[in-house]
C-alpha positions as a Markdown table, in Angstrom:
| # | Residue | x | y | z |
|---|---|---|---|---|
| 1 | Met | -34.8 | 3.3 | 25.7 |
| 2 | Thr | -34.1 | 6.2 | 23.3 |
| 3 | Ala | -33.7 | 5.9 | 19.6 |
| 4 | Arg | -30.0 | 6.9 | 20.0 |
| 5 | Ser | -29.3 | 4.1 | 22.5 |
| 6 | Ser | -31.1 | 1.6 | 20.3 |
| 7 | Ile | -28.8 | 2.5 | 17.4 |
| 8 | Leu | -25.8 | 2.2 | 19.6 |
| 9 | Ile | -26.8 | -1.3 | 20.8 |
| 10 | Leu | -27.5 | -2.4 | 17.2 |
| 11 | Ala | -24.1 | -1.0 | 16.1 |
| 12 | Leu | -22.4 | -3.0 | 18.9 |
| 13 | Val | -24.2 | -6.2 | 18.0 |
| 14 | Val | -23.1 | -5.9 | 14.4 |
| 15 | Cys | -19.5 | -4.7 | 15.0 |
| 16 | Val | -18.4 | -6.9 | 17.9 |
| 17 | Pro | -18.5 | -10.2 | 15.9 |
| 18 | Val | -16.4 | -8.6 | 13.2 |
| 19 | Val | -13.7 | -7.4 | 15.6 |
| 20 | Val | -13.7 | -10.7 | 17.5 |
| 21 | Gly | -13.4 | -12.6 | 14.1 |
| 22 | Ala | -10.5 | -10.4 | 13.1 |
| 23 | Gln | -8.7 | -11.1 | 16.4 |
| 24 | Ala | -9.4 | -14.9 | 16.1 |
| 25 | Gln | -7.2 | -15.2 | 12.9 |
| 26 | Ser | -4.0 | -17.0 | 13.4 |
| 27 | Pro | -0.7 | -15.3 | 12.4 |
| 28 | Arg | -0.6 | -17.7 | 9.5 |
| 29 | Gln | -4.1 | -16.7 | 8.3 |
| 30 | Arg | -3.1 | -13.0 | 8.5 |
| 31 | Gln | 0.0 | -13.7 | 6.5 |
| 32 | Ala | -2.0 | -15.6 | 3.9 |
| 33 | Ala | -4.5 | -12.7 | 3.7 |
| 34 | Ala | -1.6 | -10.3 | 3.2 |
| 35 | Gln | -0.1 | -12.5 | 0.4 |
| 36 | Leu | -3.4 | -12.7 | -1.4 |
| 37 | Ala | -4.2 | -8.9 | -1.2 |
| 38 | Glu | -4.1 | -7.0 | -4.4 |
| 39 | Pro | -0.5 | -5.7 | -4.9 |
| 40 | Lys | 0.1 | -2.0 | -4.7 |
| 41 | Leu | 3.1 | 0.0 | -5.8 |
| 42 | Asp | 5.3 | 1.3 | -3.0 |
| 43 | Pro | 3.6 | 4.6 | -2.1 |
| 44 | Asn | 7.0 | 6.1 | -1.2 |
| 45 | Ala | 8.4 | 5.5 | -4.7 |
| 46 | Ile | 8.5 | 9.0 | -6.2 |
| 47 | Val | 9.7 | 10.4 | -9.6 |
| 48 | Ala | 11.4 | 13.5 | -8.3 |
| 49 | Ala | 11.9 | 15.3 | -11.6 |
| 50 | Leu | 11.6 | 14.2 | -15.2 |
| 51 | Asp | 11.5 | 16.4 | -18.2 |
| 52 | Leu | 11.6 | 14.6 | -21.5 |
| 53 | Thr | 10.6 | 15.9 | -24.9 |
| 54 | Ala | 10.5 | 14.1 | -28.3 |
| 55 | Thr | 11.6 | 10.9 | -26.5 |
| 56 | Pro | 10.5 | 7.3 | -27.5 |
| 57 | Leu | 7.8 | 6.0 | -25.1 |
| 58 | Lys | 10.1 | 3.0 | -24.1 |
| 59 | Asp | 12.7 | 5.5 | -22.9 |
| 60 | Val | 10.1 | 7.5 | -21.0 |
| 61 | Val | 8.9 | 4.3 | -19.3 |
| 62 | Ala | 12.5 | 3.2 | -18.6 |
| 63 | Ala | 13.2 | 6.6 | -17.0 |
| 64 | Ile | 10.1 | 6.4 | -14.8 |
| 65 | Ala | 11.0 | 2.8 | -13.8 |
| 66 | Lys | 14.5 | 3.8 | -12.9 |
| 67 | Ala | 13.5 | 6.8 | -10.9 |
| 68 | Gly | 10.8 | 4.8 | -9.0 |
| 69 | Gly | 12.9 | 1.7 | -8.6 |
| 70 | Ile | 10.4 | -0.6 | -10.4 |
| 71 | Thr | 10.7 | -3.3 | -13.0 |
| 72 | Val | 8.4 | -3.3 | -16.1 |
| 73 | Arg | 7.2 | -6.2 | -18.2 |
| 74 | Tyr | 5.3 | -5.7 | -21.4 |
| 75 | His | 2.4 | -7.6 | -23.0 |
| 76 | Ser | 3.3 | -8.9 | -26.5 |
| 77 | Gly | 0.7 | -6.7 | -28.0 |
| 78 | Val | 2.4 | -3.5 | -27.0 |
| 79 | Thr | 3.8 | -2.3 | -30.3 |
| 80 | Asn | 4.0 | 1.5 | -30.1 |
| 81 | Leu | 7.0 | 1.8 | -27.8 |
| 82 | Asp | 8.9 | 3.9 | -30.4 |
| 83 | Ala | 6.2 | 6.5 | -30.5 |
| 84 | Val | 7.5 | 10.0 | -29.6 |
| 85 | Ser | 6.4 | 11.2 | -26.2 |
| 86 | Ala | 6.8 | 14.2 | -24.0 |
| 87 | Val | 6.6 | 14.0 | -20.2 |
| 88 | Lys | 7.2 | 16.6 | -17.5 |
| 89 | Leu | 6.9 | 15.4 | -13.9 |
| 90 | Ser | 7.9 | 16.8 | -10.6 |
| 91 | Asn | 7.5 | 14.8 | -7.3 |
| 92 | Ala | 5.0 | 12.4 | -8.8 |
| 93 | Lys | 4.1 | 9.0 | -7.4 |
| 94 | Val | 5.3 | 6.3 | -9.8 |
| 95 | Glu | 1.7 | 5.2 | -10.4 |
| 96 | Asp | 0.7 | 8.7 | -11.4 |
| 97 | Ala | 3.8 | 9.0 | -13.6 |
| 98 | Leu | 3.0 | 5.8 | -15.4 |
| 99 | His | -0.6 | 7.0 | -16.0 |
| 100 | Thr | 0.7 | 10.3 | -17.4 |
| 101 | Ala | 3.0 | 8.4 | -19.9 |
| 102 | Leu | 0.8 | 5.5 | -20.8 |
| 103 | Asp | -2.8 | 6.7 | -20.9 |
| 104 | Pro | -2.4 | 9.0 | -23.9 |
| 105 | Lys | -0.8 | 6.1 | -25.9 |
| 106 | Gly | -3.7 | 3.7 | -25.2 |
| 107 | Leu | -1.8 | 1.6 | -22.7 |
| 108 | Ala | -2.6 | 0.5 | -19.2 |
| 109 | Phe | -0.7 | -1.3 | -16.4 |
| 110 | Lys | -1.4 | -3.8 | -13.7 |
| 111 | Val | 0.6 | -3.7 | -10.5 |
| 112 | Thr | 2.2 | -7.1 | -10.0 |
| 113 | Gly | 4.2 | -6.3 | -6.9 |
| 114 | Ala | 5.4 | -3.4 | -4.7 |
| 115 | Lys | 8.1 | -2.7 | -7.3 |
| 116 | Ser | 6.8 | -4.2 | -10.5 |
| 117 | Val | 4.2 | -3.6 | -13.2 |
| 118 | Phe | 2.8 | -5.3 | -16.3 |
| 119 | Ile | 2.0 | -2.9 | -19.2 |
| 120 | Tyr | -0.7 | -4.0 | -21.8 |
| 121 | Pro | -2.8 | -2.4 | -24.5 |
| 122 | Asp | -5.9 | -0.8 | -22.9 |
| 123 | Thr | -8.6 | -2.7 | -24.8 |
| 124 | Pro | -12.0 | -3.9 | -23.6 |
| 125 | Ala | -10.8 | -7.5 | -23.9 |
| 126 | Asn | -7.7 | -6.9 | -21.8 |
| 127 | Arg | -9.7 | -5.0 | -19.2 |
| 128 | Glu | -11.8 | -8.1 | -18.8 |
| 129 | Lys | -8.8 | -10.4 | -18.9 |
| 130 | Tyr | -6.6 | -8.8 | -16.2 |
| 131 | Pro | -8.7 | -8.2 | -13.1 |
| 132 | Glu | -7.7 | -10.7 | -10.5 |
| 133 | Ser | -9.9 | -12.4 | -7.9 |
| 134 | Val | -9.2 | -14.7 | -4.9 |
| 135 | Arg | -10.7 | -18.2 | -4.6 |
| 136 | Thr | -10.2 | -20.8 | -1.9 |
| 137 | Phe | -10.2 | -24.4 | -2.8 |
| 138 | Pro | -10.8 | -27.1 | -0.1 |
| 139 | Ile | -8.5 | -30.1 | -0.6 |
| 140 | Ala | -10.0 | -33.5 | 0.2 |
| 141 | Lys | -7.3 | -36.1 | -0.4 |
| 142 | Ala | -4.1 | -34.6 | -1.9 |
| 143 | Asp | -1.2 | -33.4 | 0.2 |
| 144 | Val | -1.6 | -29.7 | 0.3 |
| 145 | Asp | 2.1 | -28.8 | 0.1 |
| 146 | Ile | 2.8 | -31.1 | -2.8 |
| 147 | Leu | -0.2 | -29.8 | -4.7 |
| 148 | Val | 0.9 | -26.2 | -4.2 |
| 149 | Gln | 4.4 | -27.1 | -5.5 |
| 150 | Met | 2.8 | -28.7 | -8.6 |
| 151 | Leu | 0.6 | -25.6 | -9.2 |
| 152 | Asn | 3.7 | -23.3 | -8.9 |
| 153 | Gln | 5.5 | -25.5 | -11.5 |
| 154 | Ala | 2.5 | -25.5 | -13.8 |
| 155 | Ala | 2.0 | -21.7 | -13.4 |
| 156 | Gly | 5.1 | -21.0 | -15.5 |
| 157 | Pro | 3.8 | -22.2 | -18.9 |
| 158 | Phe | 0.4 | -20.4 | -18.7 |
| 159 | Gly | 1.7 | -17.8 | -21.2 |
| 160 | Ala | 3.9 | -14.7 | -21.5 |
| 161 | Asp | 0.9 | -12.4 | -21.5 |
| 162 | Asp | -0.6 | -14.0 | -18.4 |
| 163 | Leu | -0.1 | -12.7 | -14.9 |
| 164 | Arg | 1.5 | -15.2 | -12.6 |
| 165 | Pro | -1.0 | -16.5 | -10.0 |
| 166 | Thr | -0.3 | -16.4 | -6.2 |
| 167 | Phe | -0.9 | -19.6 | -4.2 |
| 168 | Val | -1.2 | -19.8 | -0.4 |
| 169 | Ser | -1.8 | -23.0 | 1.4 |
| 170 | Leu | -3.2 | -23.5 | 4.9 |
| 171 | Asn | -2.5 | -27.0 | 6.1 |
| 172 | Glu | -4.6 | -26.7 | 9.2 |
| 173 | Ser | -7.7 | -26.0 | 7.2 |
| 174 | Arg | -6.6 | -28.1 | 4.2 |
| 175 | Thr | -7.2 | -25.3 | 1.7 |
| 176 | Ile | -5.3 | -23.6 | -1.1 |
| 177 | Ser | -6.2 | -19.9 | -1.8 |
| 178 | Val | -5.3 | -18.5 | -5.2 |
| 179 | Arg | -5.2 | -15.0 | -6.6 |
| 180 | Ala | -5.4 | -15.1 | -10.4 |
| 181 | Thr | -7.1 | -13.8 | -13.5 |
| 182 | Pro | -10.3 | -15.5 | -14.6 |
| 183 | Asp | -8.7 | -17.6 | -17.4 |
| 184 | Ile | -5.9 | -18.8 | -15.2 |
| 185 | Met | -8.3 | -19.4 | -12.3 |
| 186 | Ala | -10.3 | -21.8 | -14.5 |
| 187 | Arg | -7.2 | -23.7 | -15.4 |
| 188 | Ile | -6.1 | -23.9 | -11.8 |
| 189 | Ala | -9.5 | -25.2 | -10.7 |
| 190 | Lys | -9.2 | -28.0 | -13.3 |
| 191 | Leu | -5.7 | -28.9 | -12.2 |
| 192 | Ile | -6.7 | -29.0 | -8.5 |
| 193 | Ala | -9.8 | -31.1 | -9.4 |
| 194 | Asp | -7.7 | -33.5 | -11.5 |
| 195 | Asn | -5.1 | -34.0 | -8.8 |
| 196 | Asp | -7.2 | -34.1 | -5.6 |
| 197 | Lys | -8.5 | -37.6 | -6.1 |
């Protein structure tokens, strides 16, 4: 056996279980994975042409949002929206257009859906606060659907500056998967533990 054939056999041994595992997912599991994936802006949303000088930042962002067909929500700490800005764009992706307008003003954004963003002050604390992760909770006793309904209702009052979590339940495996920021995830874990008795 040559070194090349040994490598080929090793690659097959490693890759075949991954392919088989991917094919073994049910349609519901694939749908759940898609719902929990980190949102991305529509790559086809383009700002064809935008040339603004001496324009308040809020108007620049509004023009980008309108051109790209997106909605924008602001963190309560964003205070410099009246700062004068100048932006010249041509055939730019919405994401690039937002970076061009926001980065120089010390602002960042988090994509919350294919057509929505959340703009916040770009501080070290916020950079730690807004990355999302996915965690799956096994449910021992509670009704999975009722628990998800309760979590969705509880998700509203988490705060205006919090990103809304995503919940996906799989009844066949009695699990609830959640995509949320670290602070929200900790609160959700407590709610699940308190209600799964």
